[in-house]
N, C-alpha and C positions, 0 to 999 in steps of 0.2 A: 136641134141636132138632126132630126129626121129631114126637115126641109133643106138644110145645108147639104145633106147627102144627095138629094135630088138635084139641087142647084149645081153642085159640082159636076154631076153627070151632064147636065144641060150646057155647061160652060166649057166642056172639053173641046180643045182645038181653038179656043178663042184667045188664049193668053191671059184670060181673066181668072183669078183664083178666089176661092172662098174658104173660110175656116170657121168652125164653131169653137168657142172657147169659154172657159170659166175663169174669171179674174181672181177668184178667191173671195173670202170674207174681208171686206174693206171697211176700216174705220173712216167714216166721213161725217158730213154735217146733215145727213138725211134725217137723223133722229133729233135734231135741234129743238123741235117743237114738242117732244115728249115730256111727260111729267118729270118734275125734279127727282122724285123718288125712283122712277124707272131709270132715269139717267144715272143716278148714283149707284144703283144696283148693277147696271150693265157696264159701266165704265171699266171696272177691273177686268171684265171678260174681254172687252174690245182691246184694251191695252196689252193683255197677255197673248191673245190668240188671233187678232185681226191684223191685216196688213195696213200700212199707211197708204195714202193715195199714190205715192210714187211707186211703191212696191206693187200695188194693185193694177197699175197700168202696164206692167212689164209684158204680160202675155199678149195683150192687145198690140203693143208696139212690136213685139217679136213677130207676130203673124203679119203685120203690115209692112215691116221693114227688112226682115231677115231674108237675105238672098239664098237661093238654093232650096227653099222649101216648096217651090211650086208643085213638085210631084205629090205633095201631101195635101193638095186641094181637096176639100170635102172632109178632112179629118178633124178630130176634136183635140184641142190643146188645153192643158192645165199646167200652171207653173212653167210655161215656155217649153213644154214637152208634149209630144203626141201621146195620147192616152187611148187605150182600147175601150171599146164600147160594148154593151150587151148586144146580142144578135138583133133584138127588136129595134134598136137604134140604127141598124144598118139594113133593115128589111126593104128591098127594092120595091116590092109591091105596095107596101104601106107608104113609102116615100112618094111614089107616083100618085097614089090616091090623095095624100095630103096636098100635093101640088095642085091636083085637079080641083079639089074642094076649095083651096085658096083662090084659084083663078075665078071660080064661080062666085065666091063670096065678095071678091073685089070687083066683080062685074067685067072681067076681062074676056069672058067667053059667053 
């Protein structure tokens, strides 16, 4: 989220947008190799409270395809809606520092 905040600032004026998002808890095949007991215990929870994969991809598709949200570049989405973040997630100095550290760790500077 913090990296996205800085990326959006750096992309201003380029017509390229970026969004941070949370797809939600999604029932998928990631746990297919868990123990049978754990699978049996967790199945009711996933059926009741998790999204299926079609539901889970909606926020990603929304951010990629929805026309008119370009002014929201750099914002955080959940359930296809912009959500407000804590102040620390929008801290300009921290975002810039994270960017600079990332550049160094990737060998870009």
